[in-house]
VEXMIFI-729764 format. One record per residue (C-alpha): y, x, z negated; residue number from 0; residue in three letters. Coordinates in pm, 1 decimal, padded with zeros to 6 digits. Example, Ala and Ser with C-alpha at 12.3 -4.5 7.8 and 13.67 -1.06 7.14 Angstrom:
BEGIN
PT        v        u        w resi resn
PT -00450.0  01230.0 -00780.0    0  ALA
PT -00106.0  01367.0 -00714.0    1  SER
END
This chain:
BEGIN
PT        v        u        w resi resn
PT  00677.0  01659.3 -08101.4    0  GLN
PT  00520.8  01594.2 -07764.0    1  VAL
PT  00672.2  01821.7 -07503.3    2  GLN
PT  00709.6  01739.1 -07133.9    3  LEU
PT  00680.8  01980.9 -06842.5    4  VAL
PT  00762.6  01890.7 -06482.2    5  GLU
PT  00607.8  02039.8 -06171.9    6  SER
PT  00588.3  01965.3 -05802.5    7  GLY
PT  00946.5  02017.8 -05695.0    8  GLY
PT  01036.7  02216.1 -05388.0    9  GLY
PT  01176.8  02203.4 -05038.1   10  LEU
PT  01079.3  01928.0 -04795.8   11  VAL
PT  01212.1  01805.9 -04463.9   12  GLN
PT  01368.2  01463.4 -04428.3   13  ALA
PT  01096.3  01204.0 -04385.2   14  GLY
PT  00849.1  01410.6 -04584.0   15  GLY
PT  00683.8  01354.2 -04921.0   16  SER
PT  00657.5  01521.9 -05259.2   17  LEU
PT  00481.4  01428.3 -05580.2   18  ARG
PT  00634.5  01527.1 -05909.6   19  LEU
PT  00422.2  01554.0 -06222.0   20  SER
PT  00531.0  01534.0 -06583.5   21  CYS
PT  00260.9  01669.3 -06812.4   22  ALA
PT  00275.2  01589.6 -07183.2   23  ALA
PT  00146.9  01818.8 -07456.9   24  SER
PT  00005.0  01517.8 -07640.0   25  GLY
PT -00063.4  01150.2 -07597.8   26  SER
PT  00194.1  00968.0 -07387.2   27  ILE
PT  00104.5  00648.7 -07567.6   28  PHE
PT  00364.0  00735.7 -07829.4   29  ILE
PT  00635.4  00661.1 -07576.0   30  PHE
PT  00760.0  00306.4 -07522.4   31  ASN
PT  00888.2  00412.7 -07183.0   32  ALA
PT  00878.6  00713.9 -06958.0   33  MET
PT  01074.4  00786.3 -06648.3   34  GLY
PT  01270.0  01015.2 -06423.0   35  TRP
PT  01637.5  01093.3 -06395.6   36  TYR
PT  01800.0  01304.6 -06128.3   37  ARG
PT  02130.8  01481.0 -06102.8   38  GLN
PT  02284.4  01622.0 -05789.7   39  ALA
PT  02569.7  01875.0 -05795.7   40  PRO
PT  02900.1  01703.4 -05864.6   41  GLY
PT  02736.7  01367.0 -05926.0   42  LYS
PT  02649.2  01165.8 -06232.2   43  GLN
PT  02295.5  01158.6 -06362.6   44  ARG
PT  02101.7  00868.9 -06211.2   45  GLU
PT  01798.3  00684.3 -06342.8   46  LEU
PT  01542.9  00702.0 -06062.6   47  VAL
PT  01244.6  00515.9 -06204.5   48  ALA
PT  01096.2  00405.8 -06534.6   49  GLN
PT  00759.2  00274.4 -06649.1   50  VAL
PT  00702.5  00106.7 -06984.0   51  THR
PT  00399.2  00112.7 -07209.6   52  ARG
PT  00314.0 -00229.0 -07066.2   53  GLY
PT  00329.4 -00081.6 -06713.9   54  ASP
PT  00646.8 -00260.8 -06612.4   55  SER
PT  00840.8 -00053.5 -06363.3   56  THR
PT  01197.3 -00037.4 -06244.7   57  GLU
PT  01359.1  00165.5 -05970.4   58  TYR
PT  01703.8  00261.2 -05855.8   59  ALA
PT  01803.8  00060.9 -05549.4   60  ASP
PT  01834.2  00385.7 -05354.4   61  SER
PT  01462.7  00465.8 -05393.5   62  VAL
PT  01298.7  00120.9 -05386.8   63  LYS
PT  01019.6  00106.7 -05132.9   64  GLY
PT  01005.1  00486.1 -05106.2   65  ARG
PT  00926.9  00614.7 -05457.3   66  PHE
PT  00642.8  00509.9 -05687.5   67  THR
PT  00614.6  00589.3 -06056.5   68  ILE
PT  00277.2  00594.3 -06229.3   69  SER
PT  00100.1  00720.5 -06539.6   70  ARG
PT -00245.0  00859.1 -06616.3   71  ASP
PT -00305.1  00804.3 -06987.3   72  ILE
PT -00627.3  01006.3 -06977.0   73  VAL
PT -00449.3  01311.5 -06836.5   74  LYS
PT -00130.3  01236.6 -07034.5   75  ASN
PT  00068.0  01280.4 -06717.9   76  THR
PT  00331.9  01078.3 -06537.1   77  MET
PT  00394.3  01101.9 -06164.8   78  TYR
PT  00667.8  01026.9 -05916.9   79  LEU
PT  00544.6  00990.1 -05560.9   80  GLN
PT  00836.5  01032.1 -05323.5   81  MET
PT  00792.3  00928.8 -04960.1   82  ASN
PT  01026.1  00909.3 -04662.8   83  ASN
PT  01260.5  01143.1 -04840.1   84  MET
PT  01625.6  01174.9 -04747.6   85  LYS
PT  01877.1  01457.0 -04789.9   86  PRO
PT  02055.4  01244.7 -05051.1   87  GLU
PT  01742.6  01269.4 -05268.5   88  ASP
PT  01827.7  01636.3 -05326.6   89  THR
PT  01875.9  01686.7 -05700.4   90  ALA
PT  01726.9  01825.0 -06019.5   91  VAL
PT  01467.8  01575.1 -06138.7   92  TYR
PT  01393.6  01550.7 -06510.2   93  SER
PT  01129.5  01343.8 -06682.1   94  CYS
PT  01169.3  01181.7 -07021.0   95  TYR
PT  00981.5  00983.8 -07279.0   96  GLY
PT  01144.5  00739.9 -07521.3   97  LYS
PT  00991.5  00615.7 -07842.7   98  GLY
PT  01022.9  00716.2 -08207.7   99  TRP
PT  01195.6  01017.7 -08059.1  100  TYR
PT  01302.6  01120.1 -07711.4  101  ASP
PT  01151.6  01407.3 -07520.9  102  SER
PT  01282.5  01567.1 -07204.3  103  TRP
PT  01141.9  01806.2 -06953.6  104  GLY
PT  01330.0  02109.8 -06831.4  105  GLN
PT  01388.3  01972.2 -06481.2  106  GLY
PT  01259.9  02062.3 -06138.3  107  THR
PT  01462.0  02115.7 -05821.7  108  GLN
PT  01396.8  01894.3 -05521.9  109  VAL
PT  01567.5  01982.5 -05194.8  110  THR
PT  01545.0  01769.7 -04881.4  111  VAL
PT  01661.5  01933.1 -04560.4  112  SER
PT  01794.9  01731.7 -04268.1  113  SER
END
């Protein structure tokens, strides 16, 4: 199975930017869709953004206009560019791929200070 590994999390001040990466151990073309979830302490898991094999994208209302999801099929990597970040973006971000089977990354912590 193709495994996914996130990187790029960390601490950033409000208004700042981070870029998360989700590197796959094999071709990401096997996935019909890939995306990012996040979960903050005491809150339900939230779908942040998703991109399909046909490059259709969708975003949570809370991140529209600030976050951008993209894929590099040559590098087998998915990205989440996060701009104008807010303290409420603080969460563990996990990437996933859905297709014949689902794969999940281990998660990366993102903390936005006010």
